C-alpha positions as CSV (number, residue, x, y, z in Angstrom):
1,M,-4.1,12.0,-10.2
2,L,-6.3,9.7,-12.0
3,S,-5.2,6.7,-9.9
4,R,-5.9,8.5,-6.8
5,L,-9.4,9.4,-7.8
6,A,-9.9,5.7,-8.8
7,G,-8.6,4.7,-5.4
8,L,-10.9,7.0,-3.7
9,A,-13.8,5.7,-5.7
10,A,-12.9,2.1,-5.1
11,R,-12.7,2.8,-1.3
12,Q,-16.2,4.4,-1.4
13,L,-17.7,1.5,-3.3
14,A,-16.0,-1.0,-0.9
15,R,-17.6,0.6,2.2
16,S,-20.9,-0.2,0.7
17,W,-20.2,-4.0,0.4
18,R,-21.7,-6.4,2.8
19,M,-19.7,-9.7,2.8
20,E,-20.5,-13.1,4.4
21,I,-17.9,-15.6,5.0
22,V,-19.4,-19.1,4.5
23,Q,-17.9,-21.6,6.9
24,P,-15.3,-19.3,8.5
25,E,-13.8,-22.1,10.3
26,H,-12.1,-23.3,7.2
27,P,-9.9,-20.2,6.5
28,A,-9.4,-19.7,10.2
29,A,-8.0,-23.3,10.4
30,V,-5.5,-22.5,7.5
31,V,-4.4,-19.3,9.1
32,A,-4.0,-21.0,12.4
33,T,-1.5,-23.5,11.1
34,G,1.1,-20.6,10.8
35,R,2.2,-22.1,7.4
36,P,2.3,-19.9,4.3
37,F,-0.6,-20.3,2.0
38,V,-1.9,-18.9,-1.4
39,L,-5.2,-17.2,-1.7
40,L,-6.5,-17.2,-5.3
41,C,-9.4,-15.4,-6.9
42,W,-10.9,-14.6,-10.2
43,H,-10.4,-11.1,-11.7
44,E,-14.0,-10.0,-11.1
45,C,-13.6,-10.8,-7.4
46,L,-10.3,-9.1,-7.0
47,L,-11.4,-5.8,-5.5
48,P,-13.8,-7.3,-2.8
49,V,-11.2,-9.9,-1.9
50,M,-8.5,-7.3,-1.6
51,W,-10.7,-5.1,0.6
52,Q,-11.7,-8.0,2.8
53,H,-8.0,-8.9,3.5
54,R,-6.5,-5.4,3.8
55,E,-4.0,-4.6,6.5
56,Q,-3.2,-8.2,7.2
57,G,0.4,-8.3,6.0
58,I,-0.5,-10.4,2.9
59,A,1.8,-10.2,-0.1
60,A,0.1,-9.7,-3.6
61,V,1.6,-10.8,-6.9
62,I,0.8,-8.0,-9.5
63,S,1.9,-7.7,-12.9
64,Q,4.6,-5.2,-14.0
65,A,2.5,-4.1,-16.9
66,R,0.9,-0.6,-17.0
67,D,-2.4,-1.7,-15.8
68,G,-0.8,-3.7,-13.0
69,E,0.7,-0.4,-11.8
70,Y,-2.6,0.9,-11.0
71,L,-3.6,-2.2,-9.0
72,A,-0.2,-2.1,-7.3
73,R,-0.7,1.4,-6.0
74,F,-4.2,0.4,-4.7
75,A,-2.9,-2.7,-3.1
76,D,-0.1,-0.7,-1.4
77,S,-2.6,1.8,-0.1
78,L,-4.5,-1.1,1.4
79,G,-1.4,-2.4,3.2
80,Y,-0.4,-5.2,1.0
81,R,3.3,-6.0,0.4
82,L,3.9,-6.2,-3.4
83,I,5.6,-8.9,-5.5
84,R,5.8,-7.6,-9.0
85,G,5.7,-10.3,-11.7
86,S,3.4,-12.7,-13.3
């Protein structure tokens, strides 16, 4: 129940974010190649990055630790495929 409440709170927070992609041609060019790529971010950017790229069929590598379980549930609810590991 706590993870559901946290997920709802994160979604409400995310709806308030305004993001600007600087030089959008760069990520668009990478995606246009059709080749696999890795998107990396710092922990403090994790939620905004996950929100920005939701429902795009992206796979997320998430720890199997207990705190990773919370993130995995949130990522799953945003449409990410999950790869559990480190």
